[in-house]
C-alpha positions in Angstrom: -131.3 75.6 -11.3 -130.2 71.6 -10.5 -126.4 73.1 -9.2 -126.2 76.6 -7.7 -122.9 78.6 -6.2 -121.7 76.5 -3.0 -123.4 73.4 -3.4 -121.1 70.7 -2.8 -120.4 67.3 -4.9 -119.4 64.2 -4.8 -117.4 61.8 -7.4 -116.1 58.5 -7.7 -112.5 58.5 -9.9 -112.4 55.2 -12.0 -109.8 54.2 -9.7 -112.4 53.8 -6.9 -111.3 57.0 -4.5 -114.2 59.4 -3.6 -113.0 63.5 -4.4 -115.3 66.3 -3.6 -115.4 69.5 -5.2 -117.4 72.9 -4.7 -119.6 74.6 -7.4 -118.4 77.9 -8.2 -120.4 80.8 -8.6 -118.5 81.1 -12.2 -120.1 79.2 -15.6 -118.5 78.0 -19.0 -120.1 79.8 -22.1 -123.2 77.0 -22.9 -124.0 77.7 -18.9 -122.4 75.0 -17.4 -121.2 75.6 -13.6 -117.4 75.3 -12.8 -116.2 73.6 -10.0 -113.7 73.9 -7.6 -111.2 71.4 -6.4 -108.5 69.5 -6.1 -107.3 66.5 -7.0 -103.4 67.5 -6.6 -103.8 71.6 -7.2 -106.7 73.3 -6.9 -108.2 74.6 -9.4 -111.4 75.7 -10.7 -112.5 73.9 -13.9 -115.4 72.5 -16.2 -115.2 68.9 -14.6 -119.1 68.4 -13.2 -119.4 65.6 -15.7 -116.1 64.3 -15.6 -116.4 61.9 -12.9 -119.6 59.5 -11.4 -121.7 62.0 -9.2 -121.9 60.4 -6.6 -123.6 62.8 -4.2 -124.5 66.7 -4.1 -125.4 68.3 -1.0 -126.3 72.2 -0.6 -126.8 74.1 2.9 -130.3 75.7 3.5 
């Protein structure tokens, strides 16, 4: 799998700000991983491809 729970993802918002999240152990009905992030309030949601992905990291 390209994405595994615990992976860290970085995005670039359209306003140029960087943002990060952590891939959840839960998925959508279609199999997309949910992401835990905090852009104003902490949420777990289907937003992996909402913004431009600029980084993907996994702790070994």
